[in-house]
N, C-alpha and C positions, 0 to 999 in steps of 0.2 A: 740644813741641807739634807735632803732625803737620800739615804745611802742603801745600796744592796751589795752583797758579796756573793759572787757566783763562783763555785769551786767544784773540783772533782778530786776525790781522795779514794784511792783504790786499794792499795795493798795493806798498809798498816795504820791508816788513819792519821798519818803525819800532817797532811795538808788540812784535814778537817779540824785538828786541834788548833792550828794557827788561825784558820778562818773563824772558828768560834771565838777565839780570844779577840781578834780584830772586831768582829761583829758586836761583841759585848762592849768594847771600848767606844765604838762609833754609834752604838744604839742602832745598828743596821739590820736590815732584813738579811737572812742567810738562806741561800738557795743552792742545793745540789744541782749540778749542771743538768741532770735529767729532768728537773722541774722548771727549768728556765726556757723561755722562748724569746725570739728577737723583738717582740712587741714590748717587752719589759723596759726597753730603752726610754719609752715615753714617760715612764712613771718615776724616774729617779734622776738625781743630779750628779751623784758620785757613785762610781762602780768599781768594785774590786774583782779582779779576775785571777784565779789561781788554780794550780794543780801540782802534782808531782811532776818530775822531769824524767823523760824517757829518751835515752840516747841524745841528750842535749836539747830536747824540745818539750813543750807542754804536752799534755794528754791530747791525742789526735782529735777527739770530739770537741775539746775546748778550742783547738785551733780552727776547726770547721765552724763552730759557733761564731767565733770572732770574724772569720772571713765572710760569713753570711749576714752579718749585721749591716743595716743600712747606714750610710754616712750620717754623722751627727754634728750638731752645733751646740756650743755652750754646755758641754758635758765634760766631766772630769773622770779620770780613771787612774787606778794603780794596779800594778801587777805584783803577785807574790807566788812563791814556789818553795818546795822542799825537795831535796835530793841528797843522794849519798855524797856527792862532791860537786864542786863548781857553783857558779851563780848564773844560771841560764835564763834570765828574764828578757833577754834581748828580743826574742821572737815576739813576745806579747807586747812589749813597749813599742816596738816598731810598727806592728800591725794595728795596735790601738790608735797610734798617732795617724796612720794612714786613713783610718776611719773618721778622723776629725776630733777624737778625744784629746783633751789636754792631759797628758800623763803627768801626774803630780807626785809620783814616787814609785819605788819598788822595794820589795822586801824578799829576802831569801834566808833560809836557814837549812842546816843539814837535817835530814830525816833518815830514820832506819831504812836501809835499802837492801832488799834481797832480789832485785830485779836482774834478769840476765845472768851473766857470769858471777855476779857477786853472791848468788845463792850457794855457789860451790864452796865458798869459804865461810858460810854462815852469816853472810851479810856484812855491811859496813855501816858506820855511824850508829852503832847500837846505842839505845837509850835516848836518841834524838827524835823529835825535839824535846829538850829538857826544860826545867823551870826557867833557866836563864833565857832560852829561846822564846818562851811564852812571854816573859817580861819584855823582851826586845820587840816582840810583835805588838804588845800593848803600847809601848812607847812610840813605835812607828805609827800605829793607828791614831794615837793622841796627837801626833805631829800633823796629821792630816786635817784636824779640826781647825787649824789656823789657816 
C-alpha cells in the first residue's frame, strides 16, 4: 500500500517527530503541508494527516487543505496530532470521512505547548513527545499495516 504522511509542525517540532516516526514505520513518503497539493490524492492509497492543535482544532491551513480535496473512493486515511492537552482529532476524522476516506485510525499524544496563554507559565507538557510517545506512534503505525 503506497502511503504518504502530510503534516504541519510549527512551534517545537512535536508533530514532525511523530510524523517522522510513523513514516519510518510505514515506509511512507513524508510531506510538509507546504509541499503538498490536492493532486497528490491520485498517487497514494493511505494518507496520514496531522498537525499541532490550536484552540481545539488542527492548523488552519491543514483544515483548508482537507476541505479543498476532491471527494475520493477506495482511499484510507488516519489522523494524528500533538497538543498540550486533550485529544482533538475529531475535526480531521469527521472531515476526512465526509470526503470519502475510510478513516482507519487516529493517534494523539501530548506535545510541549507554549501557544497562547500557556507561554505565560513557561508552557505545558514539557519534554513531550518523549520516547514512550514515539514508541506508541510506531506501534500505531505498525497496526495500520494490517
